[in-house]
C-alpha positions in Angstrom: -58.5 108.1 -86.6 -59.4 110.9 -89.0 -59.1 113.6 -86.3 -55.6 112.4 -85.3 -54.4 112.4 -88.8 -55.7 116.0 -89.3 -53.9 117.1 -86.1 -50.6 115.6 -87.1 -50.8 117.2 -90.5 -51.6 120.6 -88.9 -48.6 120.3 -86.5 -46.3 119.4 -89.3 -47.5 122.3 -91.4 -47.0 124.8 -88.5 -43.4 123.5 -88.0 -42.7 124.0 -91.7 -44.0 127.6 -91.4 -41.7 128.3 -88.4 -38.6 126.9 -90.3 -39.4 129.0 -93.4 -40.2 132.3 -91.7 -38.4 131.9 -88.4 -41.2 133.6 -86.5 -42.8 131.4 -83.8 -45.8 133.9 -83.4 -46.8 133.4 -87.0 -46.5 129.7 -86.7 -48.5 129.6 -83.5 -51.3 131.7 -85.1 -51.4 129.3 -88.0 -51.7 126.3 -85.6 -54.5 128.0 -83.6 -56.5 128.9 -86.8 -56.1 125.3 -88.2 -57.2 123.8 -84.9 -60.3 126.0 -84.9 -61.2 125.1 -88.4 -60.8 121.4 -87.7 -62.9 121.6 -84.5 -65.7 123.4 -86.4 -65.7 120.8 -89.1 -65.8 118.0 -86.6 -68.7 119.6 -84.7 -70.6 120.0 -87.9 -70.0 116.4 -88.8 -71.1 115.2 -85.3 -74.3 117.2 -85.6 -75.1 116.0 -89.1 -74.6 112.2 -88.5 -77.2 111.8 -85.7 -79.8 113.7 -87.7 -79.2 111.5 -90.8 -79.4 108.4 -88.6 -82.8 109.6 -87.2 -84.2 110.1 -90.7 -83.0 106.7 -91.8 -84.2 104.9 -88.8 -87.6 106.6 -88.4 -90.8 106.5 -90.5 -91.5 109.5 -92.8 -95.1 108.6 -93.4 -95.6 111.5 -95.9 -92.9 110.0 -98.1 -94.4 106.5 -97.7 -97.9 107.7 -98.6 -96.6 109.4 -101.7 -94.9 106.1 -102.7 -98.0 104.0 -102.3 -100.4 106.2 -104.2 -102.2 104.1 -106.7 -105.5 104.6 -108.3 -106.1 100.9 -108.9 -105.0 99.5 -105.5 -106.0 100.7 -102.0 -103.1 100.4 -99.7 -102.7 100.7 -96.0 -100.1 100.1 -93.3 -101.0 99.0 -89.7 -98.8 98.3 -86.7 -98.7 95.4 -84.2 -101.8 96.8 -82.4 -103.8 96.9 -85.6 -103.8 100.7 -85.7 -103.8 102.4 -89.1 -100.6 104.4 -89.5 -100.7 105.2 -93.2 -103.0 104.8 -96.2 -103.2 106.1 -99.7 -105.9 108.2 -101.3 -107.6 105.2 -102.9 -108.1 103.6 -99.5 -109.9 106.7 -98.2 -112.0 107.0 -101.3 -113.0 103.3 -101.4 -113.8 103.0 -97.7 -115.0 106.5 -97.0 -112.3 107.3 -94.5 -109.3 106.0 -92.7 -110.8 103.2 -90.5 -108.5 100.3 -89.7 -108.9 97.4 -92.2 -110.3 95.0 -89.6 -113.0 97.6 -88.8 -114.2 98.0 -92.4 -118.0 97.5 -92.9 -117.9 94.4 -95.1 -120.8 92.1 -96.0 -121.3 88.6 -94.7 -118.2 87.3 -92.9 -115.7 89.7 -94.5 -114.6 91.3 -91.2 -113.9 88.0 -89.6 -112.0 86.8 -92.6 -109.8 89.9 -92.6 -109.0 89.3 -88.9 -108.1 85.7 -89.7 -105.9 86.9 -92.6 -104.2 89.4 -90.3 -103.3 86.6 -87.8 -102.0 84.4 -90.6 -99.8 87.3 -91.9 -98.3 88.0 -88.6 -97.5 84.3 -88.2 -96.4 83.4 -91.7 -95.4 86.7 -93.2 -98.0 86.6 -96.0 -101.8 86.1 -96.2 -104.6 86.8 -98.6 -108.4 86.7 -98.7 -110.8 87.1 -101.6 -114.5 87.3 -102.2 -114.9 90.3 -99.8 -118.2 92.1 -100.5 -119.0 95.8 -99.9 -121.6 97.9 -101.6 -122.0 95.5 -104.4 -118.2 95.4 -105.1 -116.0 92.3 -104.8 -112.5 92.9 -103.3 -109.4 90.8 -102.7 -106.7 91.6 -100.2 -103.1 90.7 -99.8 -101.2 91.2 -96.6 -97.4 91.3 -96.2 -95.3 91.7 -93.1 -92.9 94.6 -93.7 -90.4 96.9 -92.0 -86.8 96.4 -90.8 -88.2 94.9 -87.6 -91.2 93.3 -89.5 -93.5 95.1 -87.1 -96.0 96.5 -89.7 -98.4 95.0 -92.1 -99.0 96.3 -95.7 -102.5 95.8 -96.9 -103.3 95.8 -100.7 -106.9 95.8 -101.7 -107.8 95.1 -105.3 -111.2 95.0 -107.1 -112.2 91.7 -108.5 -114.2 91.5 -111.6 -117.8 90.5 -110.6 -120.0 88.3 -112.6 -123.1 89.9 -111.2 -124.3 91.2 -114.6 -127.5 92.8 -113.1 -125.5 94.9 -110.6 -123.0 95.8 -113.3 -125.7 97.0 -115.6 -127.5 98.9 -112.8 -124.2 100.6 -111.9 -123.4 101.5 -115.5 -126.8 103.1 -116.1 -126.8 105.1 -112.9 -123.2 106.2 -112.9 -121.1 108.6 -115.0 -121.1 106.1 -117.8 -124.9 106.5 -118.1 -124.4 110.3 -118.3 -121.8 109.8 -121.1 -124.3 107.7 -123.0 -126.9 110.4 -122.6 -124.5 113.0 -124.0 -124.0 110.7 -127.0 -127.8 110.6 -127.5 -128.3 107.0 -126.1 -131.1 106.4 -123.6 -130.4 103.4 -121.4 -133.0 101.6 -119.1 -132.8 98.4 -117.2 -136.1 96.4 -116.8 -137.0 93.2 -114.9 -138.9 90.2 -116.0 -142.1 92.1 -115.3 -141.2 94.9 -117.7 -140.8 97.3 -114.7 -137.9 99.7 -114.7 -135.1 99.0 -112.3 -132.7 101.8 -113.4 -132.4 104.4 -116.1 -130.1 107.3 -117.1 -131.2 110.9 -116.8 -131.8 111.5 -120.5 -134.3 108.6 -120.6 -136.1 110.0 -117.5 -136.2 113.4 -119.2 -137.7 112.1 -122.5 -140.1 109.8 -120.7 -141.4 112.1 -118.0 -140.2 115.6 -118.8 -137.9 115.8 -115.7 -134.4 114.4 -115.6 -134.7 113.9 -111.8 -138.1 112.1 -111.9 -138.4 108.9 -109.9 -139.3 106.3 -112.6 -138.1 103.2 -110.7 -140.9 100.5 -110.6 -142.9 102.0 -113.5 -144.0 99.9 -116.4 -141.9 100.6 -119.5 -144.8 99.8 -121.8 -146.8 102.7 -120.4 -144.0 105.1 -121.3 -143.7 104.0 -124.9 -146.2 103.7 -127.8 -146.1 101.9 -131.2 -147.9 103.3 -134.2 -149.3 101.4 -137.2 -146.0 101.5 -139.0 -144.2 99.9 -136.1 -142.4 103.1 -135.1 -141.7 103.5 -131.3 -142.3 106.8 -129.6 -142.5 108.2 -126.1 -146.1 108.3 -124.9 -145.5 111.8 -123.4 -144.4 113.3 -126.7 -147.3 111.9 -128.7 -147.5 111.3 -132.5 -145.3 114.4 -133.1 -142.4 113.0 -131.1 -139.4 111.6 -132.9 -139.3 107.9 -133.3 -136.6 105.9 -131.5 -134.8 102.7 -132.3 -134.8 100.0 -129.5 -131.9 97.7 -128.9 -132.6 94.8 -126.4 -129.7 93.1 -124.5 -130.8 90.1 -122.3 -128.3 90.0 -119.4 -128.6 86.3 -118.9 -129.0 84.4 -122.2 -130.1 81.3 -120.3 -133.0 83.1 -118.6 -135.4 84.5 -121.2 -137.6 85.9 -118.4 -134.8 87.6 -116.6 -133.5 91.2 -116.5 -133.0 93.0 -119.8 -130.9 96.0 -120.7 -132.6 98.3 -123.3 -131.0 101.2 -125.3 -133.1 103.7 -127.2 -131.6 105.8 -130.0 -133.3 108.6 -131.9 -134.3 107.3 -135.4 -133.9 110.7 -137.1 -132.8 109.5 -140.5 -129.1 109.7 -139.6 -126.6 107.7 -141.6 -126.6 104.0 -140.8 -123.8 102.1 -139.2 -120.5 102.7 -140.8 -121.6 106.0 -142.4 -121.8 108.5 -139.7 -122.4 109.3 -136.0 -124.7 106.3 -135.4 -121.7 104.0 -135.9 -119.7 105.8 -133.2 -122.7 105.7 -130.9 -123.2 102.0 -131.1 -119.6 101.0 -131.0 -119.0 103.3 -128.0 -121.9 101.7 -126.3 -120.8 98.1 -126.9 -117.2 98.9 -126.1 -118.2 100.3 -122.6 -120.2 97.1 -121.7 -118.5 94.5 -119.5 -120.3 91.8 -121.6 -119.0 90.2 -124.7 -120.8 91.7 -127.7 -120.2 91.7 -131.5 -122.1 92.9 -134.6 -122.4 91.0 -137.9 -123.9 92.0 -141.2 -126.4 90.2 -143.3 -123.8 87.9 -144.8 -122.6 86.9 -141.4 -119.3 88.9 -141.4 -118.0 90.6 -138.3 -118.5 94.4 -138.3 -117.4 95.0 -134.7 -116.5 93.2 -131.5 -115.6 94.6 -128.1 -112.7 93.6 -125.9 -114.9 91.4 -123.6 -116.0 89.4 -126.6 -112.4 88.9 -127.8 -111.3 87.9 -124.3 -113.9 85.2 -124.0 -113.3 84.0 -127.5 -109.5 83.8 -126.8 -108.5 86.1 -129.7 -106.8 89.5 -130.1 -109.4 92.3 -130.5 -107.3 93.9 -133.2 -107.0 90.6 -135.2 -110.7 90.4 -135.9 -111.8 87.1 -137.7 -114.0 87.4 -140.8 -116.9 85.2 -139.7 -118.2 84.0 -136.3 -117.8 80.4 -137.4 -114.0 81.1 -137.6 -114.0 81.0 -133.8 -115.4 77.6 -133.2 -114.2 74.0 -133.8 -114.8 72.3 -137.1 -117.9 70.4 -135.9 -119.7 73.5 -134.9 -118.9 75.8 -137.9 -121.9 74.8 -140.0 -124.3 75.3 -137.1 -123.0 78.7 -136.2 -123.0 79.9 -139.8 -126.6 78.7 -140.5 -127.9 80.2 -137.3 -126.3 83.7 -138.0 -127.8 83.8 -141.5 -131.2 82.7 -140.3 -131.4 85.4 -137.7 -130.0 88.0 -140.1 -132.7 87.5 -142.7 -135.7 86.4 -140.5 -137.9 88.4 -138.1 -136.4 90.0 -135.0 -135.9 87.3 -132.4 -133.2 85.9 -130.2 -131.9 82.5 -129.2 -128.9 80.6 -127.7 -126.6 78.0 -129.1 -123.9 75.9 -127.3 -120.5 76.1 -129.0 -116.9 75.0 -128.5 -114.3 77.6 -129.2 -111.0 76.7 -130.9 -109.1 78.4 -128.0 -110.6 75.9 -125.5 -112.5 73.0 -127.3 -113.2 71.1 -124.0 -115.4 73.8 -122.4 -118.6 74.7 -124.2 -119.8 78.3 -124.0 -123.1 79.9 -124.8 -123.5 82.1 -127.9 -126.6 84.3 -127.8 -127.8 85.5 -131.2 -130.4 88.3 -131.7 -131.7 89.9 -134.9 -131.0 93.6 -134.9 -133.0 96.1 -136.9 -132.4 99.8 -137.6 -128.6 99.5 -137.2 -127.6 99.9 -140.9 -125.5 97.1 -142.1 -125.6 95.4 -138.7 -128.3 92.8 -138.7 -127.2 90.4 -135.9 -126.1 91.0 -132.4 -123.8 88.3 -130.9 -123.1 87.8 -127.2 -120.6 85.3 -125.7 -120.9 84.2 -122.1 -118.2 82.2 -120.4 -120.2 79.5 -118.6 -117.3 77.1 -118.0 -117.5 77.6 -114.2 -121.3 77.3 -114.3 -121.1 74.1 -116.4 -118.5 72.7 -113.9 -120.8 73.4 -111.0 -123.7 71.9 -112.8 -121.7 68.7 -113.4 -120.7 68.6 -109.8 -124.3 69.0 -108.6 -125.5 66.4 -111.1 -122.8 64.0 -110.0 -123.5 64.6 -106.3 -127.2 64.0 -106.8 -126.5 60.9 -108.8 -124.2 59.6 -106.1 -126.7 60.3 -103.4 -129.5 58.5 -105.3 -127.3 55.5 -106.0 -126.2 55.5 -102.4 -129.8 55.4 -101.1 -130.4 52.6 -103.6 -127.4 50.7 -102.5 -128.4 51.0 -98.8 -131.9 49.7 -99.6 -130.5 46.8 -101.7 -128.1 46.0 -98.8 -130.9 45.9 -96.3 -133.0 43.5 -98.4 -130.0 41.4 -99.3 -129.1 41.1 -95.6 -132.5 39.7 -94.9 -132.0 37.0 -97.6 -128.5 36.2 -96.3 -129.8 35.9 -92.8 -132.2 33.2 -93.9 -129.6 31.4 -95.9 -126.9 31.4 -93.2 -129.5 30.5 -90.5 -130.8 27.5 -92.4 -127.2 26.4 -93.0 -126.5 26.6 -89.3 -129.6 24.6 -88.5 -128.7 21.9 -91.1 -125.1 21.7 -89.8 -126.5 20.9 -86.3 -127.9 17.7 -87.8 -124.8 16.7 -89.7 -121.2 16.0 -88.6 -117.9 16.3 -90.5 -117.6 13.5 -92.9 -121.3 13.3 -93.9 -122.0 13.6 -97.6 -123.9 16.9 -97.2 -121.7 18.5 -94.6 -119.1 19.9 -97.1 -121.9 21.2 -99.4 -123.6 23.1 -96.6 -120.3 24.5 -95.5 -119.7 25.7 -99.1 -123.1 27.4 -99.2 -122.4 29.1 -95.8 -119.0 30.3 -97.0 -120.5 31.8 -100.2 -123.1 33.5 -98.1 -120.4 35.1 -96.0 -118.7 36.3 -99.2 -122.1 37.8 -100.2 -122.3 39.5 -96.8 -119.0 41.2 -97.4 -120.4 42.5 -100.7 -123.3 44.1 -98.7 -120.8 45.7 -96.4 -119.1 47.2 -99.5 -122.5 48.6 -100.5 -123.0 50.1 -97.1 -119.5 51.6 -97.2 -120.3 53.2 -100.6 -123.6 54.6 -99.3 -121.8 55.8 -96.1 -124.1 53.8 -93.9 -121.8 51.2 -92.5 -120.9 51.1 -88.8 -117.5 52.7 -88.1 -115.6 52.3 -84.9 -113.3 55.3 -85.1 -110.1 55.6 -83.0 -107.4 58.3 -82.7 -104.5 56.9 -84.6 -101.4 57.7 -86.7 -101.4 56.9 -90.4 -97.9 55.4 -90.4 -99.1 52.8 -87.9 -102.0 51.8 -90.2 -99.5 51.5 -93.1 -97.2 49.3 -91.0 -100.1 47.0 -90.1 -100.9 46.2 -93.7 -97.3 46.3 -95.0 -96.8 42.5 -95.0 -100.2 41.9 -96.5 -99.4 44.4 -99.3 -96.1 42.6 -100.0 -98.0 39.3 -100.6 -100.7 41.0 -102.7 -98.4 42.9 -105.0 -96.1 40.0 -105.8 -92.5 39.9 -107.0 -92.8 42.2 -110.0 -94.0 45.3 -108.0 -91.6 47.2 -105.8 -93.3 48.7 -102.7 -91.8 51.9 -101.3 -93.0 53.5 -98.1 -92.1 57.0 -97.0 -93.3 58.9 -93.9 -93.3 62.6 -93.3 -92.6 64.4 -90.1 -94.8 66.2 -87.7 -97.9 64.2 -88.7 -101.0 64.9 -86.8 -103.2 62.1 -85.5 -106.5 61.4 -87.2 -109.8 59.8 -86.0 -110.9 57.0 -88.2 -111.7 53.3 -88.2 -108.3 51.5 -88.6 -109.9 48.5 -90.2 -111.7 50.6 -92.8 -108.5 52.5 -93.5 -106.7 49.3 -94.1 -109.4 48.3 -96.6 -108.9 51.6 -98.4 -105.2 51.1 -98.7 -105.5 47.5 -99.8 -108.2 48.3 -102.4 -106.0 51.1 -103.9 -102.9 48.9 -103.9 -104.7 46.1 -105.7 -105.9 48.5 -108.3 -102.4 49.8 -108.7 -101.1 46.2 -109.1 -103.6 45.5 -111.9 -102.5 48.7 -113.6 -98.9 47.4 -113.7 -99.1 44.0 -115.4 -95.4 44.1 -116.4 -94.4 45.2 -112.9 -93.5 48.7 -111.6 -93.2 50.7 -108.4 -95.9 51.5 -105.8 -95.2 54.3 -103.4 -97.0 55.0 -100.2 -96.2 58.3 -98.7 -97.7 60.1 -95.6 -97.2 63.8 -95.2 -98.6 66.8 -93.3 -100.8 69.4 -95.0 -101.2 72.7 -93.0 -104.1 75.1 -93.3 -101.8 77.5 -95.1 -101.1 74.8 -97.7 -104.8 74.2 -98.2 -105.3 77.9 -98.6 -102.7 78.0 -101.4 -104.4 75.0 -103.0 -107.5 77.3 -103.5 -109.8 74.3 -103.1 -113.5 75.0 -103.2 -114.2 71.7 -101.4 -111.8 71.3 -98.6 -112.2 73.4 -95.4 -109.1 75.4 -94.4 -107.8 73.2 -91.5 -104.8 71.0 -90.9 -104.7 67.6 -92.6 -102.7 64.4 -92.5 -102.5 63.0 -96.1 -101.5 59.7 -97.6 -100.7 59.2 -101.3 -100.7 55.9 -103.2 -98.8 56.4 -106.5 -98.1 53.8 -109.1 -96.1 53.7 -112.4 -98.8 51.9 -114.3 -100.7 52.5 -117.5 -102.7 55.5 -116.2 -106.3 56.3 -116.5 -107.7 58.0 -119.7 -109.0 61.6 -119.1 -112.6 60.7 -120.2 -112.7 57.9 -117.6 -111.1 59.7 -114.7 -114.3 61.6 -113.6 -116.2 58.3 -113.4 -113.9 56.1 -111.4 -115.7 56.6 -108.1 -119.1 55.7 -109.5 -120.5 52.4 -108.3 -120.3 49.4 -110.6 -118.1 51.3 -113.0 -115.1 49.2 -114.0 -112.7 48.9 -116.9 -111.7 45.3 -116.1 -112.9 42.4 -118.0 -116.2 40.6 -117.3 -115.8 38.5 -114.1 -112.7 40.3 -112.9 -114.3 43.2 -111.0 -117.5 44.3 -109.4 -116.9 48.1 -109.8 -117.3 48.6 -106.0 -113.6 48.9 -105.1 -113.1 52.7 -105.6 -116.7 53.5 -104.7 -116.1 51.7 -101.4 -112.9 53.7 -100.9 -114.8 56.9 -101.6 -117.6 56.1 -99.1 -115.1 55.2 -96.3 -113.1 58.3 -96.8 -116.2 60.6 -96.9 -117.7 58.9 -93.9 -114.4 59.6 -92.1 -114.8 63.3 -92.9 -111.9 63.1 -95.4 -111.3 63.9 -99.1 -109.8 61.8 -101.9 -108.5 63.1 -105.2 -107.1 61.2 -108.2 -104.6 62.4 -110.8 -103.4 60.3 -113.7 -101.5 60.6 -116.9 -101.6 57.9 -119.6 -98.4 55.9 -119.6 -97.0 57.6 -116.5 -99.1 56.2 -113.7 -101.8 57.3 -111.2 -101.8 58.9 -107.9 -104.6 58.9 -105.2 -104.2 61.4 -102.4 -106.4 61.0 -99.2 -106.7 64.0 -96.9 -107.9 63.3 -93.3 -108.5 66.2 -90.9 -106.1 66.3 -87.9 -107.9 65.3 -84.8 -108.1 68.0 -82.2 -108.0 66.6 -78.6 -111.0 67.5 -76.5 -110.6 69.7 -73.5 -112.0 67.0 -71.3 -110.7 63.5 -71.4 -112.8 61.0 -73.3 -114.8 58.6 -71.2 -113.3 55.2 -70.9 -114.6 52.8 -73.5 -117.0 50.3 -72.1 -115.5 46.9 -71.6 -117.0 44.3 -74.0 -119.2 41.8 -72.4 -117.7 38.4 -72.0 -119.0 35.9 -74.4 -121.3 33.6 -72.4 -120.0 30.1 -72.2 -123.6 28.7 -72.0 -126.1 29.8 -74.6 -129.0 27.8 -73.2 -131.6 30.0 -71.7 -135.2 30.2 -70.4 -137.9 32.7 -70.7 -140.5 34.0 -73.2 -139.3 36.1 -76.2 -141.6 38.2 -78.4 -140.0 38.0 -81.9 -141.2 40.7 -84.4 -140.0 40.4 -88.0 -141.9 41.3 -91.2 -139.8 38.9 -93.4 -141.3 35.4 -93.0 -138.0 33.6 -93.9 -136.0 35.5 -91.3 -138.8 35.1 -88.7 -138.9 31.3 -89.2 -135.1 30.9 -88.9 -134.9 33.1 -85.8 -137.8 31.3 -84.2 -136.3 27.8 -84.7 -132.9 29.0 -83.5 -134.2 30.5 -80.3 -136.5 27.5 -79.6 -133.6 25.2 -79.9 -131.8 27.2 -77.2 -134.7 26.6 -74.7 -136.7 29.8 -75.1 -140.5 30.0 -75.6 -141.0 32.2 -78.7 -144.1 34.2 -79.7 -143.9 35.6 -83.2 -145.5 38.6 -84.8 -145.3 39.8 -88.4 -145.5 43.6 -87.7 -145.8 46.1 -85.0 -149.6 46.0 -84.6 -149.6 42.2 -84.0 -146.8 42.6 -81.5 -148.9 45.3 -79.6 -151.8 42.8 -79.5 -149.6 40.2 -78.0 -148.4 42.6 -75.3 -152.0 43.7 -74.6 -153.1 40.1 -74.3 -151.5 40.0 -70.9 -148.7 37.5 -71.4 -145.4 38.3 -69.8 -142.3 38.6 -71.9 -138.7 38.5 -70.8 -137.3 39.9 -74.1 -138.5 41.8 -77.1 -136.6 41.1 -80.4 -137.7 43.4 -83.2 -136.7 44.4 -86.7 -136.2 48.1 -87.1 -137.7 48.9 -90.5 -141.2 47.4 -90.9 -144.3 48.5 -92.8 -147.1 50.4 -91.0 -145.3 50.5 -87.6 -141.6 50.4 -87.3 -139.5 48.9 -84.5 -138.8 52.1 -82.6 -142.5 53.0 -82.5 -143.4 49.6 -81.2 -140.7 49.8 -78.5 -142.0 53.2 -77.3 -145.5 51.8 -76.9 -144.1 48.7 -75.1 -141.9 50.7 -72.8 -144.9 52.8 -71.8 -146.5 49.6 -70.2 -143.3 47.6 -69.5 -140.5 50.1 -68.8 -138.0 47.4 -67.8 -138.5 45.2 -70.8 -135.2 44.4 -72.5 -135.0 45.2 -76.2 -132.8 43.7 -78.9 -133.0 45.4 -82.4 -132.0 43.6 -85.5 -131.6 45.3 -88.9 -129.8 45.1 -92.2 -129.0 48.8 -92.0 -126.0 50.1 -90.2 -126.1 50.4 -86.4 -124.5 53.9 -86.4 -127.1 55.3 -88.8 -130.0 53.7 -86.8 -128.7 54.9 -83.4 -128.8 58.5 -84.8 -132.5 58.2 -85.5 -133.5 56.0 -82.6 -133.8 58.0 -79.4 -134.3 55.0 -77.1 -132.1 54.0 -74.1 -130.9 50.6 -73.1 -131.4 48.8 -76.3 -129.0 46.2 -77.9 -128.4 45.8 -81.6 -127.7 42.8 -83.8 -126.7 43.5 -87.4 -127.9 41.3 -90.2 -126.9 38.9 -91.6 -126.3 36.9 -88.4 -125.7 33.3 -87.6 -127.7 31.1 -85.2 -124.8 31.3 -82.8 -124.7 35.1 -82.9 -128.5 35.3 -82.4 -128.2 33.0 -79.3 -125.3 35.1 -77.9 -127.2 38.4 -78.4 -130.4 37.0 -76.8 -128.4 35.6 -73.9 -126.5 38.9 -73.4 -129.7 41.0 -73.6 -131.6 39.0 -70.9 -131.0 40.1 -67.3 -128.8 37.8 -65.3 -130.8 35.4 -63.1 
């Protein structure tokens, strides 16, 4: 369109020239000249446009590299095949060349984690990985899919501050920072708990050995220094004529008095003290360079100096320095801090630690290390703050896990012994009911005893669930189906004042768990929610999918990064106080009135979820309600189909039997009940109180048709007895009975063709198990 308009304008102009001049030759020459100029302009334009398009559509990597130059971040760009197409100078300096990111020599599993992050970035557009270790450094990387066609990945590597104080100190002493200290007249040396040198700067090596390049690693620091009668410290090599030095000791770990120590030596040449001359700048320069939080205080306990690391841990501005160290802590700790600082300032040189709570975060205690300083002018106390919030949290988690494991073992043992007692009670009740008929005066009493015994048996199952020793029968199922199965029961339990809402998410993966146990989990949590809403409220059950990317964004230290199907149970009740929330899963802990709770509800829930390889978390706010979220890993189908489940044996209609049974049980009351029950069914029963007696019966030559044995017995347990018996009678049927869970026992019992009868059992169940274990005749 533009060229046509120019042609029309040129033709009109030529016609005007002809009319004005009346000479067609002049007009024709004008038209020819105009056409040539237009053609040249159009040709130039046609050549320029393709070139511009090429530059815009292509990749000028020189320009891109100049754009991504950054001293603090190493950047790289890779293509679809993982090839490195561009990187900045920091990348080459950090990784000693231009290798592709996935080929970097990282420690541990760093390379594999980078490849996994690369796959995630291509799939989701973004990914990240942290905790990458290389040459003592810790790095974090972020990946972003870039480009107009999203066919490249941008990698950003950033250093992460490391809490490895020993490596930080070693690096500082041996790097350029150590050289700068030496130029300032400060000798630095790092020693271990054995007082042997691990690192030192060149000026120390020069003064101690006479050569700046001497290898002094591993030498005893005490052999290089000497102390005269006046307490002055000198280098052994320089002798009595050498200049004395002042020694400043910095323990790297205040909680480990035998650990590594950083020592600085400064010439004690009569220079002005701190605040009066060059010594002040030396000490302050030294403390400002350290990555640890240090401060100096005078004899009256006033702050003289604090570095940025100290201010950061204390939660204050380094420029707004407080007057006293006690100004940093909560009111309850002020007196203790002030007294400790004054005592260390006026007493002999020593060091110690004190746990304090800072005003900036009163809930997390931190360690304040205090050391008496001498030879530093006005400064008499060296203070060090260590942020041990993460360490304290990990210690609490370990202590809690250890306590839960110990209580779980205790609960399992209690359940085992309790099951033996219940077996005897239920068995005697069954035997008495055989002699009474409905309507007898004692029949109802016996039935009541038996019913209460069964209730006690359910309590032992809760103990086993808490200790994760119950027998689970997992199935592949969908959480919405489980919720549907218990919906009507929940409606009845919650009553008219509580509104039940159920919401289901989409694309939920199947999980593998025991449906009956999951129902118990939901019911227990729902009942607790009902009790938390005495005036009524709303209970919401919601299922939703949690992808591995979602777990990664949660940054959980506990949950593996896999796909989960989750269910949340949320109420609008009174909430749980923050001081009680960490204790709710502990056994026998309850806030209910006496007689209204055993304290096993939530601990049972916790045990079932953990035994199903899941995770449960609680979140609560006073007056707003509580939410429990359960994460169960998505079940991955096996490559081969699972074998068909064995068909359950039909319950025998006739329990009467014949044959000889060897009954082995260390509990006399259980042994007596079982012997009477089997005898009433027509069997000849030979009893033994332990494994040794049972072996004597087998060696006596009598033939037995069935061996019934307890699993856990003193001196010789059931599995050991069975192995000896099978050696002589390989076809002997075996029936184990135990108060422990079948699933746990089968993991530890490597014996084939054995039946199992859990305690407590009734006379009927014992007769059925014995009849099923005997071979058909």
